[in-house]
C-alpha positions as CSV (number, residue, x, y, z in Angstrom):
1,M,-31.8,33.7,23.6
2,N,-31.3,31.3,20.7
3,S,-34.4,31.0,18.4
4,K,-33.4,27.8,16.6
5,T,-35.4,24.6,16.7
6,A,-33.5,21.3,16.9
7,L,-35.0,17.9,16.2
8,I,-33.2,15.1,18.0
9,A,-34.1,11.6,16.7
10,G,-33.3,9.2,19.5
11,V,-33.7,11.8,22.3
12,T,-34.4,9.1,25.0
13,G,-31.0,7.5,24.5
14,Q,-27.7,8.5,26.3
15,D,-26.5,11.0,23.7
16,G,-29.9,12.3,22.9
17,A,-30.6,13.2,26.5
18,F,-27.3,14.9,27.1
19,L,-27.6,16.8,23.8
20,A,-31.1,17.9,24.6
21,R,-29.9,19.3,28.0
22,D,-27.1,21.2,26.3
23,L,-29.3,22.7,23.6
24,L,-31.9,23.8,26.1
25,Q,-29.2,25.6,28.0
26,K,-28.2,27.3,24.8
27,G,-31.8,28.6,24.3
28,Y,-33.0,26.1,21.6
29,R,-36.5,24.9,21.2
30,V,-35.9,21.1,21.4
31,V,-38.1,18.6,19.9
32,G,-37.2,15.0,20.6
33,S,-38.5,11.9,18.8
34,S,-39.0,8.3,19.7
35,R,-40.8,5.6,17.7
36,D,-43.7,5.7,20.2
37,A,-43.7,9.0,22.2
38,L,-46.5,7.8,24.4
39,N,-44.8,4.6,25.6
40,C,-41.1,5.3,25.4
41,D,-38.7,5.1,28.3
42,T,-38.0,8.7,29.4
43,H,-36.0,7.9,32.5
44,R,-32.8,9.5,31.1
45,L,-34.6,12.7,30.5
46,Q,-36.0,12.5,34.0
47,R,-32.6,12.0,35.5
48,L,-31.3,15.1,33.8
49,G,-34.4,17.0,34.9
50,I,-35.5,18.0,31.3
51,E,-38.4,15.7,30.6
52,N,-40.9,18.6,30.8
53,D,-38.7,21.0,28.8
54,I,-38.7,19.2,25.5
55,E,-41.5,18.4,23.0
56,L,-41.7,14.6,22.5
57,I,-43.1,13.3,19.2
58,S,-43.4,9.9,17.5
59,L,-41.1,9.3,14.5
60,A,-40.0,6.1,12.8
61,P,-36.8,7.0,11.0
62,N,-37.0,4.1,8.5
63,D,-40.5,5.3,7.4
64,F,-40.3,8.1,4.9
65,R,-43.8,9.4,5.5
66,S,-43.2,9.5,9.2
67,V,-40.0,11.5,8.8
68,L,-41.7,13.9,6.3
69,K,-44.7,14.4,8.6
70,A,-42.4,15.2,11.6
71,F,-40.3,17.5,9.6
72,S,-43.3,19.4,8.2
73,T,-44.7,19.8,11.7
74,V,-41.6,20.8,13.5
75,L,-39.7,22.7,10.8
76,P,-36.3,22.3,12.5
77,D,-33.2,24.3,11.8
78,E,-31.0,21.4,12.9
79,I,-31.5,17.7,12.9
80,Y,-29.4,15.4,15.1
81,N,-29.9,11.8,13.9
82,L,-28.9,9.7,16.9
83,A,-31.6,7.0,16.3
84,G,-31.2,3.4,15.2
85,Q,-29.6,0.3,16.7
86,T,-26.7,1.2,18.9
87,S,-25.3,-2.2,20.0
88,V,-22.5,-3.9,18.1
89,G,-23.3,-7.2,19.8
90,L,-27.0,-7.0,19.0
91,S,-26.3,-6.2,15.3
92,F,-25.0,-9.8,14.9
93,E,-28.4,-11.1,16.1
94,Q,-30.5,-8.5,14.2
95,P,-28.5,-7.5,11.1
96,V,-31.5,-6.5,8.9
97,E,-33.0,-4.3,11.6
98,C,-29.6,-2.8,12.2
99,M,-29.2,-1.8,8.5
100,E,-32.7,-0.6,8.1
101,S,-32.7,1.5,11.3
102,I,-29.4,3.1,10.7
103,S,-28.8,3.6,6.9
104,G,-32.6,3.6,6.1
105,G,-33.1,6.3,8.7
106,T,-30.2,8.4,7.4
107,L,-31.5,8.2,3.8
108,N,-35.0,9.3,4.8
109,F,-33.7,12.4,6.6
110,L,-31.6,13.3,3.6
111,E,-34.4,12.8,1.2
112,V,-36.8,14.9,3.2
113,I,-34.3,17.7,3.4
114,R,-33.8,17.5,-0.4
115,Y,-37.5,17.2,-1.1
116,M,-38.4,20.2,1.1
117,N,-35.5,22.2,-0.4
118,T,-34.7,23.5,3.0
119,S,-31.5,24.9,4.6
120,C,-31.9,22.6,7.6
121,R,-28.6,21.1,8.8
122,L,-28.2,17.4,9.6
123,F,-25.8,15.7,11.9
124,S,-25.5,11.9,11.6
125,A,-24.0,9.8,14.3
126,G,-21.2,7.6,12.8
127,S,-18.8,5.2,14.5
128,T,-15.2,4.3,14.6
129,E,-16.4,0.7,14.2
130,C,-16.4,1.6,10.5
131,F,-12.6,1.5,10.4
132,G,-12.2,-2.1,11.6
133,D,-8.9,-3.4,12.8
134,I,-6.3,-0.8,11.8
135,K,-3.3,-2.7,13.2
136,G,-2.4,-0.1,15.8
137,I,-2.2,2.8,13.4
138,P,-4.5,5.7,14.5
139,A,-7.4,6.1,12.1
140,N,-8.5,9.5,10.9
141,E,-11.0,11.0,8.4
142,L,-9.0,9.7,5.5
143,T,-8.6,6.1,6.7
144,A,-10.4,3.5,4.5
145,F,-13.3,1.6,6.1
146,H,-13.2,-2.1,6.8
147,P,-16.0,-2.8,9.3
148,R,-16.1,-6.1,11.1
149,S,-19.8,-6.1,12.3
150,P,-23.2,-5.5,10.8
151,Y,-23.3,-2.4,12.9
152,G,-20.1,-1.1,11.4
153,V,-21.4,-1.9,7.9
154,A,-24.6,0.0,8.5
155,K,-22.7,3.0,9.9
156,S,-20.4,2.9,6.9
157,T,-23.3,2.9,4.5
158,S,-24.8,5.9,6.4
159,F,-21.5,7.8,6.2
160,W,-21.4,7.5,2.4
161,Q,-25.0,8.5,2.0
162,I,-24.2,11.7,3.9
163,A,-21.1,12.3,1.8
164,N,-23.1,11.7,-1.5
165,Y,-26.0,14.1,-0.6
166,R,-23.6,16.8,0.5
167,E,-21.7,16.7,-2.7
168,A,-24.6,16.0,-5.1
169,Y,-27.2,18.4,-3.6
170,G,-25.3,20.9,-1.5
171,I,-27.0,19.8,1.7
172,F,-25.3,20.9,5.0
173,C,-24.9,17.4,6.4
174,C,-22.1,15.7,8.2
175,T,-21.1,12.6,10.1
176,G,-19.4,12.6,13.5
177,I,-17.3,9.4,13.5
178,L,-17.7,8.7,17.2
179,S,-15.5,6.5,19.3
180,N,-16.9,4.7,22.4
181,H,-18.3,7.3,24.8
182,E,-19.7,6.4,28.2
183,S,-21.8,7.8,31.1
184,P,-24.1,6.5,33.8
185,L,-26.9,6.8,31.2
186,R,-25.5,3.9,29.2
187,P,-27.9,0.9,28.9
188,S,-26.9,-2.1,30.9
189,R,-26.3,-4.2,27.7
190,F,-23.1,-2.2,27.0
191,V,-20.0,-3.8,28.4
192,T,-18.8,-0.7,30.3
193,Q,-22.1,-0.4,32.2
194,K,-22.1,-4.2,32.8
195,I,-18.7,-3.8,34.4
196,I,-19.7,-0.9,36.6
197,Q,-22.9,-2.5,37.8
198,G,-21.2,-5.8,38.3
199,V,-18.5,-4.3,40.4
200,K,-21.1,-2.4,42.5
201,K,-22.9,-5.7,43.1
202,I,-19.7,-7.4,44.2
203,K,-18.9,-4.5,46.5
204,L,-22.4,-4.8,48.1
205,G,-22.1,-8.5,48.5
206,L,-24.8,-9.2,45.9
207,A,-22.5,-11.1,43.5
208,S,-19.3,-13.1,43.8
209,E,-17.9,-12.7,40.3
210,L,-17.9,-10.7,37.1
211,R,-18.1,-12.7,33.9
212,L,-16.8,-11.2,30.6
213,G,-15.7,-12.3,27.2
214,N,-12.7,-11.0,25.3
215,L,-10.7,-8.8,27.6
216,E,-8.0,-8.0,25.1
217,I,-10.0,-5.5,23.0
218,W,-8.7,-2.0,22.9
219,R,-10.9,1.1,22.5
220,D,-10.8,4.9,22.8
221,W,-13.3,5.5,25.6
222,G,-14.6,9.1,26.1
223,W,-17.1,10.9,28.2
224,A,-20.5,11.3,26.5
225,P,-21.4,14.8,27.9
226,E,-18.3,16.1,26.2
227,Y,-19.0,14.4,22.9
228,V,-22.4,15.9,22.4
229,E,-20.8,19.4,22.4
230,A,-18.7,18.2,19.4
231,M,-22.0,17.3,17.6
232,Y,-23.3,20.8,18.2
233,L,-20.1,22.5,17.0
234,M,-20.1,20.5,13.7
235,L,-23.5,22.1,12.8
236,Q,-22.3,25.6,13.7
237,A,-19.4,25.5,11.3
238,E,-19.3,27.6,8.1
239,Q,-18.9,24.5,5.9
240,P,-20.1,20.9,6.5
241,D,-17.5,18.3,7.0
242,D,-17.0,14.9,8.7
243,Y,-15.0,14.6,11.9
244,V,-13.6,11.9,14.1
245,I,-14.9,12.5,17.7
246,A,-12.6,10.8,20.1
247,S,-10.1,11.4,23.0
248,G,-7.0,10.1,21.2
249,R,-6.3,7.7,24.1
250,T,-6.7,3.9,23.8
251,M,-6.8,1.3,26.5
252,S,-7.8,-2.3,26.9
253,L,-11.1,-3.6,28.3
254,L,-9.0,-5.4,31.0
255,E,-7.6,-2.0,32.1
256,F,-11.2,-0.6,32.2
257,V,-12.1,-3.5,34.5
258,R,-9.1,-2.9,36.7
259,L,-9.9,0.8,37.1
260,A,-13.5,-0.1,38.1
261,F,-12.4,-2.5,40.8
262,D,-9.8,0.1,42.0
263,V,-12.6,2.6,42.5
264,A,-14.5,0.1,44.6
265,G,-11.3,-0.8,46.6
266,L,-11.2,-4.3,45.3
267,N,-8.7,-6.5,43.4
268,H,-10.1,-7.5,40.0
269,Q,-8.1,-10.7,40.0
270,D,-10.2,-12.0,42.9
271,F,-13.5,-11.7,41.0
272,L,-13.0,-11.6,37.2
273,V,-14.0,-14.7,35.2
274,T,-13.6,-15.0,31.4
275,D,-16.6,-16.7,29.6
276,S,-16.4,-17.8,26.0
277,T,-20.2,-17.5,25.6
278,F,-19.8,-13.7,25.4
279,L,-17.5,-13.9,22.4
280,R,-18.8,-12.4,19.1
281,P,-18.5,-14.1,15.6
282,S,-15.9,-11.4,14.7
283,D,-14.6,-8.6,16.8
284,L,-12.6,-5.4,16.4
285,C,-9.5,-6.1,18.5
286,Y,-7.7,-2.8,18.5
287,S,-9.2,0.6,17.8
288,S,-7.1,3.8,17.8
289,V,-8.2,7.1,16.4
290,D,-6.7,10.5,15.7
291,P,-9.1,13.4,16.6
292,S,-6.6,16.2,15.6
293,K,-8.8,17.5,12.7
294,I,-11.7,18.5,14.9
295,A,-9.3,20.1,17.4
296,R,-7.7,22.1,14.7
297,D,-10.9,23.2,12.8
298,L,-13.5,23.5,15.6
299,G,-11.4,23.8,18.8
300,W,-12.9,20.7,20.4
301,R,-10.9,18.4,22.6
302,A,-11.9,15.6,25.0
303,K,-10.8,16.5,28.5
304,A,-11.9,13.5,30.6
305,T,-9.3,10.8,31.3
306,P,-10.0,7.0,31.6
307,D,-9.7,7.3,35.4
308,D,-12.2,10.1,35.4
309,I,-14.7,8.2,33.2
310,V,-14.7,5.1,35.3
311,A,-14.9,7.0,38.6
312,W,-17.7,9.2,37.3
313,M,-19.7,6.2,36.0
314,Y,-19.3,4.4,39.3
315,N,-20.4,7.5,41.2
316,E,-23.1,8.3,38.7
317,R,-22.0,11.8,37.8
318,L,-24.2,13.3,35.1
319,C,-22.2,16.4,34.1
């Protein structure tokens, strides 16, 4: 059995729940944090059947004292910082909270590790939103950042904080530059889950249309249960490094919609309505990324295809 202790900040989210399940299966002691452990939404942990197997604590990542107290109590070997605002769309409405929750939280974890002079390893969740619109050229770990949202700006800041502390203080810390990754545990505000639930309602006769904004955005969509394994592998490496975590496949949102209606046995053209009220102030039109480095160094590759992902979300597969 593994005797390591992992602290997962943001354990009640999609990635935190899947990661907690995987680490428990590997024999870890798993401590998960939420801003308010007594009143947080644990339904994802319940759906995975692990709610009673993790220790849940309160931790506010943007409060240094809170991070220090949690670290001193838990004494983790590994920290997975998955907390902070997760919605690109919401970041336009709450840019200050976005920056504070993402980059402020990252800085506090780094400072606590430095202050405690510990060998604890830190994984930070980054985003391919940092790259911006790369004009169809697949981005990799050497591609310059040009974010087009407050969320992308905050994740870019966090990335450079990690890089600076790694180089300046020798801390084992790294950023996983994550492409979009989905599962039935996605919150309903995310467009992929909105599509899946909208198609289900139409299939059941509870709705007559699906209203969406820009359908000509292109993303690399992956399967979340696979991506958390990449996070784990990054902290098991001999040397810390940053990696793009993606499938290497890009498709349009319109194609995602078509696949969802196909699973339901419906024609998307009969129900799809474009609505300009869902458009953002600025948007990343085309995102394409190259995950060859993580495949070469750590042996990780995404296996799920877009057809798999849409079908599994529709059928609520959790593995």
